[in-house]
C-alpha positions, 0 to 999 in steps of 0.5 A: 343378842339370843333369842332366850334373852331378847325373851327375857328383857322383853318382858323386864322392859314390859313388866314397869306401867310406865313402859308397857303406858309408852309402848301402847303410845307409840303404837299410834305413831312416833313421838319425842321424849317430850311428848311421851313425859307429857302425861306423866307426873316424872322428869324428862330424865326419868323418862330417858331412863325408861325409854334407854330400857325399852330400848335396849330390849329392842322393843323401841328405835330412835331416829334423826329428825333435824333437832328432833329424836323421835321414837318409834315402836318395834313390834317384832319382839312383842311378835316373839313374846306373844307367840311364845305366851300362845304355847302357855295358852293352847296349854289351858285351853286344853286343860279347860275342855279337858275339864269341861269334858269331866264336869260334863261325864259327872253332871250324865252320871257317867263317873 
């Protein structure tokens, strides 16, 4: 998958609050579909659909442990998204610093 497609898939997967909650649960450790479905008022097939979206985005992987198929968080796509967002955070910080300087100049009567 191309890097921009991976980033698009990551943000699309993160757009849903259920999927974000699933990722938060997986950050605490591996879990089965049944364990992941427990806190939600939805069927296991509905949770499985969310898991497929997360898996296609590369945010989770599914293993095999005897009869269980635990899901595991894959954090690398989240780091990629965070790195992409960091560029914009730097832009906004610089903008706020310029605004602060302008306001200070206005208060000091320099402008």
